C-alpha positions as a Markdown table, in Angstrom:
| # | Residue | x | y | z |
|---|---|---|---|---|
| 1 | Unk | -11.4 | -21.2 | -58.7 |
| 2 | Unk | -13.5 | -19.0 | -60.7 |
| 3 | Unk | -17.6 | -19.3 | -60.5 |
| 4 | Unk | -17.6 | -20.6 | -64.0 |
| 5 | Unk | -15.0 | -23.5 | -63.3 |
| 6 | Unk | -16.9 | -24.4 | -60.0 |
| 7 | Unk | -20.3 | -24.7 | -61.8 |
| 8 | Unk | -18.7 | -26.9 | -64.6 |
| 9 | Unk | -16.9 | -29.0 | -62.2 |
| 10 | Unk | -20.1 | -29.2 | -60.0 |
| 11 | Unk | -22.2 | -30.2 | -63.2 |
| 12 | Unk | -19.6 | -32.8 | -64.2 |
| 13 | Unk | -19.6 | -34.5 | -60.8 |
| 14 | Unk | -23.5 | -34.4 | -60.4 |
| 15 | Unk | -24.0 | -35.5 | -64.2 |
| 16 | Unk | -21.5 | -38.5 | -63.5 |
| 17 | Unk | -23.2 | -39.4 | -60.2 |
| 18 | Unk | -26.6 | -39.3 | -62.1 |
| 19 | Unk | -25.1 | -41.5 | -65.0 |
| 20 | Unk | -23.9 | -44.1 | -62.3 |
| 21 | Unk | -27.1 | -43.8 | -60.6 |
| 22 | Unk | -28.9 | -44.4 | -63.9 |
| 23 | Unk | -26.9 | -47.7 | -64.0 |
| 24 | Unk | -28.1 | -48.7 | -60.4 |
| 25 | Unk | -31.5 | -47.5 | -61.2 |
| 26 | Unk | -31.8 | -49.7 | -64.2 |
| 27 | Unk | -30.6 | -52.6 | -62.4 |
| 28 | Unk | -33.1 | -51.9 | -59.6 |
| 29 | Unk | -35.9 | -51.5 | -61.9 |
| 30 | Unk | -35.0 | -54.8 | -63.7 |
| 31 | Unk | -34.3 | -56.9 | -60.5 |
| 32 | Unk | -37.0 | -55.5 | -58.3 |
| 33 | Unk | -40.1 | -54.7 | -60.3 |
| 34 | Unk | -39.6 | -58.0 | -62.3 |
| 35 | Unk | -39.8 | -59.8 | -59.0 |
| 36 | Unk | -42.5 | -58.1 | -57.4 |
| 37 | Unk | -44.8 | -57.6 | -60.3 |
| 38 | Unk | -47.0 | -54.5 | -61.5 |
| 39 | Unk | -49.6 | -54.7 | -58.7 |
| 40 | Unk | -47.1 | -54.6 | -55.9 |
| 41 | Unk | -45.0 | -52.1 | -57.6 |
| 42 | Unk | -48.1 | -50.1 | -58.0 |
| 43 | Unk | -48.7 | -50.2 | -54.2 |
| 44 | Unk | -45.1 | -49.0 | -53.4 |
| 45 | Unk | -45.1 | -46.2 | -56.0 |
| 46 | Unk | -48.3 | -45.1 | -54.7 |
| 47 | Unk | -46.9 | -45.0 | -51.2 |
| 48 | Unk | -43.6 | -43.3 | -52.4 |
| 49 | Unk | -45.6 | -40.7 | -54.4 |
| 50 | Unk | -47.6 | -39.9 | -51.4 |
| 51 | Unk | -44.6 | -39.7 | -49.2 |
| 52 | Unk | -42.8 | -37.2 | -51.3 |
| 53 | Unk | -45.8 | -35.0 | -51.8 |
| 54 | Unk | -46.7 | -34.9 | -48.0 |
| 55 | Unk | -42.8 | -34.3 | -47.2 |
| 56 | Unk | -43.0 | -31.2 | -49.3 |
| 57 | Unk | -45.3 | -29.7 | -46.9 |
| 58 | Unk | -42.6 | -30.0 | -44.1 |
| 59 | Unk | -39.9 | -28.9 | -46.4 |
| 60 | Unk | -41.4 | -25.3 | -46.6 |
| 61 | Unk | -39.0 | -24.2 | -49.4 |
| 62 | Unk | -36.3 | -23.4 | -46.8 |
| 63 | Unk | -33.7 | -25.3 | -48.7 |
| 64 | Unk | -33.9 | -23.1 | -51.6 |
| 65 | Unk | -33.7 | -20.1 | -49.3 |
| 66 | Unk | -30.6 | -21.2 | -47.6 |
| 67 | Unk | -28.8 | -22.0 | -51.0 |
| 68 | Unk | -29.8 | -18.6 | -52.6 |
| 69 | Unk | -28.3 | -16.5 | -49.9 |
| 70 | Unk | -25.5 | -14.4 | -51.4 |
| 71 | Unk | -22.0 | -14.3 | -49.7 |
| 72 | Unk | -21.3 | -16.0 | -46.4 |
| 73 | Unk | -24.3 | -17.0 | -44.4 |
| 74 | Unk | -24.6 | -16.9 | -40.4 |
| 75 | Unk | -24.8 | -20.4 | -38.6 |
| 76 | Unk | -27.9 | -19.0 | -37.0 |
| 77 | Unk | -29.8 | -19.4 | -40.3 |
| 78 | Unk | -29.2 | -23.0 | -40.6 |
| 79 | Unk | -29.9 | -23.7 | -37.0 |
| 80 | Unk | -33.2 | -21.9 | -37.2 |
| 81 | Unk | -34.1 | -24.0 | -40.4 |
| 82 | Unk | -33.2 | -27.2 | -38.6 |
| 83 | Unk | -35.6 | -26.3 | -35.7 |
| 84 | Unk | -38.5 | -25.3 | -38.1 |
| 85 | Unk | -38.0 | -28.8 | -39.9 |
| 86 | Unk | -38.3 | -30.5 | -36.5 |
| 87 | Unk | -41.4 | -28.9 | -35.6 |
| 88 | Unk | -43.4 | -28.1 | -38.6 |
| 89 | Unk | -42.2 | -31.2 | -40.5 |
| 90 | Unk | -42.9 | -33.4 | -37.6 |
| 91 | Unk | -46.4 | -32.1 | -37.5 |
| 92 | Unk | -47.2 | -32.6 | -41.1 |
| 93 | Unk | -45.8 | -36.1 | -41.1 |
| 94 | Unk | -47.7 | -37.0 | -38.0 |
| 95 | Unk | -51.1 | -35.9 | -39.4 |
| 96 | Unk | -50.3 | -37.7 | -42.7 |
| 97 | Unk | -49.5 | -41.0 | -41.0 |
| 98 | Unk | -52.8 | -40.8 | -38.9 |
| 99 | Unk | -54.8 | -40.2 | -42.6 |
| 100 | Unk | -53.4 | -43.2 | -44.3 |
| 101 | Unk | -56.4 | -45.4 | -43.7 |
| 102 | Unk | -58.5 | -42.9 | -45.2 |
| 103 | Unk | -56.1 | -42.5 | -48.2 |
| 104 | Unk | -56.2 | -46.5 | -48.6 |
| 105 | Unk | -59.9 | -46.6 | -48.5 |
| 106 | Unk | -60.3 | -44.0 | -51.3 |
| 107 | Unk | -57.6 | -45.4 | -53.7 |
| 108 | Unk | -58.8 | -49.1 | -53.0 |
| 109 | Unk | -55.2 | -50.0 | -52.9 |
| 110 | Unk | -55.1 | -52.9 | -50.3 |
| 111 | Unk | -52.1 | -52.8 | -48.0 |
| 112 | Unk | -51.2 | -49.1 | -48.8 |
| 113 | Unk | -51.5 | -47.9 | -45.1 |
| 114 | Unk | -48.5 | -49.6 | -43.5 |
| 115 | Unk | -46.2 | -48.9 | -46.0 |
| 116 | Unk | -47.1 | -45.5 | -46.4 |
| 117 | Unk | -46.8 | -45.1 | -42.6 |
| 118 | Unk | -43.2 | -46.6 | -42.7 |
| 119 | Unk | -42.1 | -44.4 | -45.5 |
| 120 | Unk | -43.5 | -41.1 | -43.8 |
| 121 | Unk | -41.7 | -42.1 | -40.7 |
| 122 | Unk | -38.2 | -42.5 | -42.6 |
| 123 | Unk | -38.8 | -39.3 | -44.6 |
| 124 | Unk | -38.4 | -37.3 | -41.5 |
| 125 | Unk | -34.5 | -37.7 | -41.2 |
| 126 | Unk | -34.2 | -36.7 | -44.9 |
| 127 | Unk | -36.3 | -33.6 | -44.1 |
| 128 | Unk | -33.9 | -32.7 | -41.4 |
| 129 | Unk | -31.0 | -33.3 | -43.9 |
| 130 | Unk | -32.1 | -30.4 | -46.1 |
| 131 | Unk | -30.1 | -28.4 | -43.9 |
| 132 | Unk | -26.7 | -29.8 | -44.4 |
| 133 | Unk | -27.5 | -30.6 | -48.1 |
| 134 | Unk | -28.2 | -26.7 | -48.7 |
| 135 | Unk | -24.8 | -25.9 | -46.8 |
| 136 | Unk | -23.0 | -28.1 | -49.4 |
| 137 | Unk | -24.8 | -26.7 | -52.5 |
| 138 | Unk | -24.3 | -23.3 | -51.2 |
| 139 | Unk | -20.7 | -24.0 | -51.2 |
| 140 | Unk | -20.9 | -25.7 | -54.6 |
| 141 | Unk | -19.5 | -28.9 | -53.0 |
| 142 | Unk | -21.3 | -31.2 | -55.7 |
| 143 | Unk | -18.6 | -33.7 | -55.4 |
| 144 | Unk | -19.6 | -34.8 | -51.9 |
| 145 | Unk | -23.3 | -34.6 | -52.6 |
| 146 | Unk | -22.8 | -36.9 | -55.7 |
| 147 | Unk | -21.1 | -39.5 | -53.5 |
| 148 | Unk | -23.6 | -39.5 | -50.7 |
| 149 | Unk | -26.5 | -40.0 | -53.4 |
| 150 | Unk | -24.7 | -42.8 | -55.3 |
| 151 | Unk | -23.9 | -44.7 | -52.1 |
| 152 | Unk | -27.7 | -44.2 | -51.1 |
| 153 | Unk | -28.8 | -45.8 | -54.4 |
| 154 | Unk | -26.2 | -48.6 | -54.1 |
| 155 | Unk | -27.5 | -49.5 | -50.5 |
| 156 | Unk | -31.1 | -49.4 | -51.8 |
| 157 | Unk | -30.3 | -52.1 | -54.5 |
| 158 | Unk | -28.5 | -54.2 | -52.0 |
| 159 | Unk | -31.3 | -54.3 | -49.5 |
| 160 | Unk | -34.3 | -54.3 | -51.7 |
| 161 | Unk | -33.3 | -56.9 | -54.3 |
| 162 | Unk | -32.8 | -59.8 | -51.9 |
| 163 | Unk | -36.0 | -59.0 | -50.1 |
| 164 | Unk | -38.1 | -59.0 | -53.4 |
| 165 | Unk | -36.4 | -62.2 | -54.2 |
| 166 | Unk | -37.7 | -63.6 | -50.9 |
| 167 | Unk | -41.4 | -62.6 | -51.8 |
| 168 | Unk | -41.6 | -59.4 | -49.5 |
| 169 | Unk | -43.6 | -57.8 | -52.4 |
| 170 | Unk | -44.0 | -54.0 | -52.0 |
| 171 | Unk | -42.2 | -54.0 | -48.8 |
| 172 | Unk | -39.0 | -54.8 | -50.6 |
| 173 | Unk | -38.4 | -51.3 | -52.1 |
| 174 | Unk | -40.0 | -49.7 | -49.2 |
| 175 | Unk | -37.4 | -51.1 | -46.7 |
| 176 | Unk | -34.7 | -50.5 | -49.2 |
| 177 | Unk | -35.8 | -46.7 | -49.5 |
| 178 | Unk | -35.9 | -46.2 | -45.7 |
| 179 | Unk | -32.3 | -47.4 | -45.3 |
| 180 | Unk | -31.3 | -45.3 | -48.1 |
| 181 | Unk | -32.8 | -42.3 | -46.3 |
| 182 | Unk | -31.2 | -42.9 | -43.1 |
| 183 | Unk | -27.7 | -43.5 | -44.5 |
| 184 | Unk | -28.1 | -40.3 | -46.5 |
| 185 | Unk | -29.0 | -38.2 | -43.4 |
| 186 | Unk | -25.9 | -39.5 | -41.7 |
| 187 | Unk | -23.5 | -38.9 | -44.5 |
| 188 | Unk | -24.7 | -35.6 | -45.4 |
| 189 | Unk | -24.4 | -34.4 | -41.8 |
| 190 | Unk | -20.7 | -35.6 | -41.7 |
| 191 | Unk | -19.8 | -34.2 | -45.1 |
| 192 | Unk | -21.3 | -30.8 | -44.2 |
| 193 | Unk | -19.7 | -31.1 | -40.7 |
| 194 | Unk | -22.9 | -29.6 | -39.4 |
| 195 | Unk | -23.9 | -29.7 | -35.6 |
| 196 | Unk | -27.5 | -28.5 | -35.0 |
| 197 | Unk | -28.2 | -26.0 | -32.2 |
| 198 | Unk | -31.6 | -25.2 | -31.1 |
| 199 | Unk | -32.6 | -21.5 | -32.2 |
| 200 | Unk | -36.0 | -20.0 | -32.2 |
| 201 | Unk | -35.7 | -16.5 | -33.3 |
| 202 | Unk | -39.3 | -15.1 | -34.6 |
| 203 | Unk | -37.4 | -12.3 | -36.9 |
| 204 | Unk | -35.4 | -15.1 | -38.6 |
| 205 | Unk | -38.5 | -17.2 | -38.9 |
| 206 | Unk | -40.4 | -14.4 | -40.4 |
| 207 | Unk | -37.6 | -13.8 | -43.0 |
| 208 | Unk | -37.3 | -17.1 | -43.9 |
| 209 | Unk | -41.0 | -17.8 | -44.3 |
| 210 | Unk | -41.8 | -14.4 | -46.3 |
| 211 | Unk | -39.5 | -16.1 | -49.1 |
| 212 | Unk | -39.7 | -19.7 | -48.7 |
| 213 | Unk | -43.7 | -19.9 | -48.2 |
| 214 | Unk | -43.9 | -18.7 | -52.0 |
| 215 | Unk | -41.3 | -21.4 | -52.9 |
| 216 | Unk | -43.4 | -24.0 | -50.9 |
| 217 | Unk | -46.7 | -23.0 | -52.3 |
| 218 | Unk | -45.3 | -23.6 | -55.7 |
| 219 | Unk | -43.6 | -27.0 | -54.7 |
| 220 | Unk | -46.9 | -28.2 | -53.0 |
| 221 | Unk | -49.1 | -27.4 | -56.0 |
| 222 | Unk | -46.7 | -29.3 | -58.6 |
| 223 | Unk | -46.4 | -32.0 | -56.2 |
| 224 | Unk | -50.2 | -32.5 | -56.5 |
| 225 | Unk | -49.1 | -34.5 | -59.7 |
| 226 | Unk | -48.0 | -37.4 | -57.7 |
| 227 | Unk | -51.5 | -37.9 | -56.3 |
| 228 | Unk | -53.3 | -38.4 | -59.7 |
| 229 | Unk | -51.8 | -41.8 | -60.1 |
| 230 | Unk | -52.7 | -43.4 | -56.8 |
| 231 | Unk | -56.0 | -41.4 | -56.3 |
| 232 | Unk | -57.5 | -41.4 | -59.9 |
| 233 | Unk | -55.6 | -44.3 | -61.6 |
| 234 | Unk | -55.5 | -46.4 | -58.6 |
| 235 | Unk | -59.3 | -45.9 | -58.1 |
| 236 | Unk | -60.7 | -46.3 | -61.7 |
| 237 | Unk | -57.9 | -48.7 | -63.2 |
| 238 | Unk | -56.5 | -50.7 | -60.3 |
| 239 | Unk | -53.0 | -51.2 | -58.7 |
| 240 | Unk | -51.4 | -52.9 | -61.9 |
| 241 | Unk | -52.3 | -49.6 | -63.9 |
| 242 | Unk | -50.6 | -47.7 | -61.3 |
| 243 | Unk | -47.8 | -49.8 | -61.6 |
| 244 | Unk | -47.6 | -49.4 | -65.5 |
| 245 | Unk | -47.8 | -45.5 | -65.0 |
| 246 | Unk | -45.0 | -45.9 | -62.2 |
| 247 | Unk | -42.7 | -47.8 | -64.2 |
| 248 | Unk | -43.1 | -45.5 | -67.3 |
| 249 | Unk | -42.2 | -42.5 | -65.1 |
| 250 | Unk | -39.4 | -44.4 | -63.4 |
| 251 | Unk | -37.8 | -45.0 | -67.0 |
| 252 | Unk | -38.1 | -41.5 | -68.1 |
| 253 | Unk | -36.6 | -40.3 | -64.9 |
| 254 | Unk | -33.7 | -42.5 | -65.0 |
| 255 | Unk | -33.2 | -41.7 | -68.8 |
| 256 | Unk | -33.4 | -38.0 | -67.9 |
| 257 | Unk | -30.5 | -38.0 | -65.2 |
| 258 | Unk | -28.8 | -35.0 | -66.4 |
| 259 | Unk | -32.2 | -32.8 | -66.0 |
| 260 | Unk | -32.2 | -33.1 | -62.2 |
| 261 | Unk | -28.6 | -32.3 | -61.9 |
| 262 | Unk | -28.8 | -29.2 | -64.2 |
| 263 | Unk | -31.9 | -27.8 | -62.3 |
| 264 | Unk | -30.1 | -28.2 | -59.0 |
| 265 | Unk | -26.9 | -26.4 | -60.1 |
| 266 | Unk | -29.1 | -23.7 | -61.7 |
| 267 | Unk | -30.6 | -22.3 | -58.5 |
| 268 | Unk | -27.0 | -21.8 | -57.0 |
| 269 | Unk | -25.4 | -20.5 | -60.3 |
| 270 | Unk | -28.2 | -18.2 | -61.3 |
| 271 | Unk | -28.3 | -16.6 | -57.8 |
| 272 | Unk | -24.7 | -15.4 | -58.4 |
| 273 | Unk | -25.7 | -13.3 | -61.6 |
| 274 | Unk | -29.3 | -12.5 | -60.4 |
| 275 | Unk | -28.8 | -8.8 | -61.0 |
| 276 | Unk | -28.0 | -9.0 | -64.7 |
| 277 | Unk | -31.3 | -9.6 | -66.7 |
| 278 | Unk | -29.5 | -10.1 | -70.0 |
| 279 | Unk | -27.1 | -12.9 | -68.7 |
| 280 | Unk | -30.3 | -14.5 | -67.2 |
| 281 | Unk | -32.2 | -14.3 | -70.7 |
| 282 | Unk | -29.0 | -15.7 | -72.5 |
| 283 | Unk | -28.7 | -18.5 | -69.8 |
| 284 | Unk | -32.3 | -19.6 | -70.4 |
| 285 | Unk | -31.9 | -19.6 | -74.1 |
| 286 | Unk | -28.8 | -21.8 | -74.0 |
| 287 | Unk | -30.0 | -24.0 | -71.3 |
| 288 | Unk | -33.2 | -25.1 | -73.3 |
| 289 | Unk | -31.4 | -26.2 | -76.3 |
| 290 | Unk | -28.8 | -28.2 | -73.9 |
| 291 | Unk | -31.7 | -29.7 | -71.8 |
| 292 | Unk | -33.3 | -31.1 | -75.1 |
| 293 | Unk | -30.1 | -32.1 | -76.9 |
| 294 | Unk | -29.2 | -34.1 | -73.7 |
| 295 | Unk | -32.8 | -35.9 | -73.1 |
| 296 | Unk | -34.3 | -36.3 | -76.5 |
| 297 | Unk | -31.8 | -38.9 | -77.9 |
| 298 | Unk | -32.2 | -41.0 | -74.7 |
| 299 | Unk | -35.9 | -40.8 | -74.5 |
| 300 | Unk | -36.5 | -41.3 | -78.3 |
| 301 | Unk | -33.9 | -44.4 | -78.1 |
| 302 | Unk | -35.8 | -45.9 | -75.2 |
| 303 | Unk | -39.2 | -45.5 | -77.4 |
| 304 | Unk | -37.6 | -47.2 | -80.2 |
| 305 | Unk | -36.0 | -50.3 | -78.8 |
| 306 | Unk | -38.1 | -50.7 | -75.4 |
| 307 | Unk | -40.9 | -52.7 | -77.1 |
| 308 | Unk | -38.2 | -55.3 | -77.9 |
| 309 | Unk | -36.4 | -55.2 | -74.7 |
| 310 | Unk | -39.1 | -54.7 | -72.1 |
| 311 | Unk | -40.7 | -58.2 | -72.5 |
| 312 | Unk | -37.2 | -59.7 | -72.2 |
| 313 | Unk | -36.2 | -57.4 | -69.1 |
| 314 | Unk | -39.4 | -57.4 | -67.3 |
| 315 | Unk | -41.7 | -60.1 | -68.8 |
| 316 | Unk | -44.8 | -59.8 | -70.8 |
| 317 | Unk | -47.0 | -58.5 | -68.0 |
| 318 | Unk | -45.1 | -55.2 | -68.1 |
| 319 | Unk | -45.7 | -54.6 | -71.9 |
| 320 | Unk | -48.5 | -52.0 | -71.4 |
| 321 | Unk | -46.1 | -49.7 | -70.0 |
| 322 | Unk | -45.0 | -48.7 | -73.4 |
| 323 | Unk | -48.7 | -47.7 | -74.2 |
| 324 | Unk | -48.1 | -44.7 | -71.7 |
| 325 | Unk | -44.4 | -44.1 | -72.1 |
| 326 | Unk | -44.6 | -41.8 | -75.1 |
| 327 | Unk | -46.8 | -39.4 | -73.6 |
| 328 | Unk | -44.9 | -39.3 | -70.3 |
| 329 | Unk | -41.6 | -38.9 | -72.0 |
| 330 | Unk | -42.9 | -36.1 | -74.2 |
| 331 | Unk | -44.3 | -34.2 | -71.1 |
| 332 | Unk | -40.9 | -34.7 | -69.3 |
| 333 | Unk | -39.0 | -33.2 | -72.4 |
| 334 | Unk | -41.4 | -30.3 | -72.3 |
| 335 | Unk | -40.9 | -29.7 | -68.6 |
| 336 | Unk | -37.1 | -29.8 | -69.5 |
| 337 | Unk | -37.7 | -27.0 | -72.1 |
| 338 | Unk | -38.9 | -24.8 | -69.6 |
| 339 | Unk | -36.9 | -25.9 | -66.7 |
| 340 | Unk | -34.7 | -22.7 | -66.4 |
| 341 | Unk | -37.8 | -20.4 | -66.6 |
| 342 | Unk | -38.8 | -21.5 | -63.1 |
| 343 | Unk | -35.3 | -21.4 | -61.7 |
| 344 | Unk | -34.9 | -17.6 | -63.0 |
| 345 | Unk | -38.2 | -16.8 | -61.4 |
| 346 | Unk | -37.2 | -18.3 | -58.1 |
| 347 | Unk | -33.9 | -16.5 | -58.0 |
| 348 | Unk | -35.8 | -13.2 | -58.8 |
| 349 | Unk | -38.1 | -14.0 | -55.8 |
| 350 | Unk | -41.1 | -14.4 | -57.9 |
| 351 | Unk | -42.3 | -17.8 | -56.9 |
| 352 | Unk | -45.9 | -16.7 | -56.9 |
| 353 | Unk | -45.7 | -16.6 | -60.6 |
| 354 | Unk | -44.5 | -20.1 | -60.8 |
| 355 | Unk | -47.2 | -21.3 | -58.4 |
| 356 | Unk | -49.8 | -19.7 | -60.7 |
| 357 | Unk | -48.4 | -22.0 | -63.6 |
| 358 | Unk | -48.3 | -25.0 | -61.3 |
| 359 | Unk | -51.9 | -24.6 | -60.4 |
| 360 | Unk | -53.0 | -24.4 | -64.0 |
| 361 | Unk | -51.0 | -27.3 | -65.0 |
| 362 | Unk | -52.2 | -29.6 | -62.3 |
| 363 | Unk | -55.9 | -28.4 | -62.6 |
| 364 | Unk | -56.0 | -29.4 | -66.6 |
| 365 | Unk | -54.1 | -32.7 | -65.8 |
| 366 | Unk | -56.2 | -33.7 | -62.8 |
| 367 | Unk | -59.5 | -32.9 | -64.7 |
| 368 | Unk | -58.5 | -34.5 | -68.0 |
| 369 | Unk | -57.4 | -37.6 | -65.9 |
| 370 | Unk | -60.5 | -37.8 | -64.2 |
| 371 | Unk | -62.4 | -37.8 | -67.5 |
| 372 | Unk | -60.0 | -40.1 | -69.6 |
| 373 | Unk | -58.8 | -42.6 | -67.1 |
| 374 | Unk | -62.0 | -44.5 | -66.5 |
| 375 | Unk | -62.1 | -45.3 | -70.2 |
| 376 | Unk | -58.5 | -45.1 | -71.4 |
| 377 | Unk | -57.1 | -46.6 | -68.0 |
| 378 | Unk | -53.3 | -46.1 | -67.8 |
| 379 | Unk | -53.1 | -44.4 | -71.2 |
| 380 | Unk | -55.7 | -41.8 | -70.1 |
| 381 | Unk | -53.0 | -40.7 | -67.7 |
| 382 | Unk | -50.6 | -40.0 | -70.1 |
| 383 | Unk | -52.9 | -38.4 | -72.6 |
| 384 | Unk | -54.3 | -36.0 | -69.8 |
| 385 | Unk | -50.5 | -35.2 | -68.9 |
| 386 | Unk | -50.0 | -34.3 | -72.6 |
| 387 | Unk | -53.0 | -31.9 | -72.6 |
| 388 | Unk | -51.8 | -30.0 | -69.8 |
| 389 | Unk | -48.6 | -29.2 | -72.0 |
| 390 | Unk | -50.5 | -26.1 | -73.2 |
| 391 | Unk | -50.3 | -24.4 | -69.8 |
| 392 | Unk | -46.6 | -23.8 | -70.3 |
| 393 | Unk | -47.4 | -20.5 | -72.1 |
| 394 | Unk | -48.1 | -19.1 | -68.6 |
| 395 | Unk | -44.8 | -19.6 | -67.3 |
| 396 | Unk | -43.1 | -18.1 | -70.7 |
| 397 | Unk | -45.2 | -14.9 | -70.3 |
| 398 | Unk | -43.9 | -14.6 | -66.6 |
| 399 | Unk | -40.3 | -14.9 | -67.7 |
| 400 | Unk | -40.7 | -12.5 | -70.7 |
| 401 | Unk | -42.2 | -10.0 | -68.4 |
| 402 | Unk | -39.2 | -10.3 | -66.0 |
| 403 | Unk | -36.3 | -10.7 | -68.0 |
| 404 | Unk | -37.5 | -10.5 | -71.7 |
| 405 | Unk | -38.2 | -13.6 | -74.1 |
| 406 | Unk | -35.6 | -16.1 | -74.7 |
| 407 | Unk | -34.8 | -17.5 | -78.1 |
| 408 | Unk | -36.9 | -20.4 | -78.6 |
| 409 | Unk | -36.3 | -21.2 | -82.3 |
| 410 | Unk | -34.0 | -23.8 | -82.3 |
| 411 | Unk | -34.9 | -25.4 | -79.0 |
| 412 | Unk | -38.4 | -25.7 | -80.1 |
| 413 | Unk | -37.5 | -27.3 | -83.5 |
| 414 | Unk | -35.4 | -29.9 | -81.6 |
| 415 | Unk | -38.2 | -30.4 | -79.1 |
| 416 | Unk | -40.8 | -31.0 | -82.1 |
| 417 | Unk | -38.5 | -33.3 | -83.8 |
| 418 | Unk | -37.8 | -35.6 | -80.7 |
| 419 | Unk | -41.6 | -35.4 | -79.8 |
| 420 | Unk | -42.7 | -36.8 | -83.0 |
| 421 | Unk | -40.1 | -39.6 | -83.0 |
| 422 | Unk | -41.2 | -40.6 | -79.6 |
| 423 | Unk | -44.5 | -42.0 | -81.3 |
| 424 | Unk | -42.8 | -44.2 | -83.8 |
| 425 | Unk | -45.0 | -47.2 | -82.9 |
| 426 | Unk | -47.9 | -45.3 | -84.1 |
| 427 | Unk | -46.5 | -43.1 | -86.8 |
| 428 | Unk | -44.1 | -45.5 | -88.4 |
| 429 | Unk | -40.4 | -44.9 | -89.2 |
| 430 | Unk | -40.8 | -42.1 | -91.2 |
| 431 | Unk | -40.4 | -40.0 | -87.9 |
| 432 | Unk | -36.6 | -41.0 | -88.0 |
| 433 | Unk | -36.3 | -39.2 | -91.4 |
| 434 | Unk | -38.0 | -36.1 | -89.9 |
| 435 | Unk | -35.8 | -36.2 | -86.9 |
| 436 | Unk | -32.6 | -36.7 | -89.0 |
| 437 | Unk | -33.5 | -34.0 | -91.3 |
| 438 | Unk | -33.9 | -31.6 | -88.2 |
| 439 | Unk | -30.5 | -32.5 | -86.7 |
| 440 | Unk | -28.8 | -32.3 | -89.9 |
| 441 | Unk | -29.7 | -28.8 | -91.0 |
| 442 | Unk | -26.8 | -26.3 | -90.8 |
| 443 | Unk | -28.1 | -24.2 | -87.9 |
| 444 | Unk | -28.4 | -27.2 | -85.8 |
| 445 | Unk | -24.9 | -28.6 | -86.7 |
| 446 | Unk | -23.3 | -25.1 | -86.0 |
| 447 | Unk | -25.1 | -24.9 | -82.6 |
| 448 | Unk | -23.9 | -28.4 | -81.6 |
| 449 | Unk | -20.4 | -27.6 | -82.9 |
| 450 | Unk | -20.5 | -24.3 | -80.6 |
| 451 | Unk | -21.6 | -26.3 | -77.6 |
| 452 | Unk | -18.6 | -28.7 | -78.2 |
| 453 | Unk | -16.3 | -26.0 | -78.6 |
| 454 | Unk | -17.4 | -24.3 | -75.3 |
| 455 | Unk | -17.1 | -27.6 | -73.4 |
| 456 | Unk | -13.5 | -28.1 | -74.8 |
| 457 | Unk | -12.4 | -24.5 | -73.8 |
| 458 | Unk | -13.8 | -25.0 | -70.3 |
């Protein structure tokens, strides 16, 4: 099977998995968040965000290092990565668990400590699972990955929902998530047929860290965003406001199911053509348009209908979610526009340039949130995130210096149309006319027809 066929097939499997996962996620949001309420969901979301951030310190970017290796890899690479995860990951998670009471004291989120410590404990096996996951991704075995992830989501719903109904509060999604991590770890090990051995080779470690530490630094800095809600929104606006922000973010993540799949595939796919700068630039130009066309209609559709459906699905106490949703959706779509920029820079071994952009984004976001949240509460979080969009100019300049500037004309036009449409509740239904005009102009119709034709030929 050709590389192109493998990539298209992998894309199909992951997008289908994300699509089914979207249905499960919507079910989980409806059933679980309605049962536990904004405050308890805010506590879980804070513990989860902190766990993902702290877990990234133990990841070290080694998974990306394993995936981007060209040709066949020696088994020693995987074994050495597994050993590093055990030692360094275990150390980071242990220190974080001991610091949990201090985090609860600052954030003023009562009950955070115990839930955070449990999530950290069960994040360790999933950290180790990065090795078999990298094995499968390197081989473009996305069908198996899709099944593992889908089964994990199903288990989460089956466990978390009954517990939520029984009054477990924030513990319900926490226990469901822990069970999901354990199941995924076992299934990934089985699917990859990976049997770890202890390897500690300083030459291999130096080679891994020389590349992966750059990736890690970039990921660590970007993950700092997850601290803004619990540490700033939680402290100045309370746990319910954290819950509103968390549900808005979750809605956007669910609706943007294709974005995660395309990003993961892009690392493996772009690594195959990393020597051809022209192909990389063209891939970014095409990818930007596809990302916006895939995300825009879903995000805008939710902005238009959620004010009517949200009270029915979650109850009136969740209505403030739609006050912050348009801002978060706008930022998510903006990130999708520049998604492949970071992928290309990673593949070209220039993670430092991505880190510089991430640092600028998070710094602007955090400072803006610190200023705005005390007065604007949860909406201040969204406005602060929107202000940080201007830092994407940094990642554009980095890509332009490396492979040349991609063609932004149509993707930016589509981005602008969908962005304006997100704020229909403020600007009125005239935004629908603007969006329709943008989508019906000849250049847009010709481009979409080209995309459809290419998919049919594939």
